[in-house]
N, C-alpha and C positions, 0 to 999 in steps of 0.2 A: 164256660164256651166252647163252642168249635167253631171252624173255618173251611172256611173254600176260594181254594181260584182256582179261578180259567182264563178261556181266550173265548171270543164270539165275534165275528165280524157286524152282529144286529145285538150290541145290545142294551136297545129295548126290551126283542124277543123274549133273549136271552134271559135276561130278571125278572117277563112271565113268570118263563117256566121254573125260575129255584123260589118262585117268590111259591106258585102255585104246589113247588114239594115238599116246600119248607111251614110247617106252623108257627115256628120262633125265626122264619127270613126275619133279615136288622140290618143295616151298616154298610146294604148296597153299596160302592165305589168300583170306579172305574182309574186306575191305576197306572194306568198305558199305553199308548198307538201306534203302533206299528207298523208297515206299509210289508213288514213280511211275515208267513206263519213259524217260519224257528224261528224269526229274529219273537215272536208274540210266547213263542214256547220256551222259548231260554228265560225270558222272566218271568210268565210265571210257575217254572219252579226250579226258582234263584227265590223267589217269593217267599213258595211253594214250603223251601225250607230256612226261611228264618223266619216269616214266620210260625208255623209249624202249622199252616197247614190243609189237609185233602187238596190235591189236587190233581184225581182220574182223568185220566188217554177223553182230549176237548179236542174242538179244533175243524170240526171236517167240514171244505171247501179249499180254495188254489189258493196256493204258495206266497203269491203274491198281486196281496190284497188289503186293504183297508182292516187292517188286527187290535181288540183290546180287548187286553189283559182285565180284571174283574176280580174285583174280592167278596165280598158276602159273610155277617154271623148267619148265625144261626144253634141251637141246643137239641140238633137229630129229628127226627121225621116227625 
């Protein structure tokens, strides 16, 4: 089982995006909420390392905004 960690300003939209990309999409969770992109990216990298998840560059948007860190499991595309 593989996992992916990412950041987004719109968790509902992002969840739908990933659900459409992975047939085996499951266990979606919001694991943090931050007021800056930098803080969210730091947590994203930390969790990806701890959990062994993919975390490609993500999160297009302003630095000062409401950012969420999410994680989900999958079995590939």
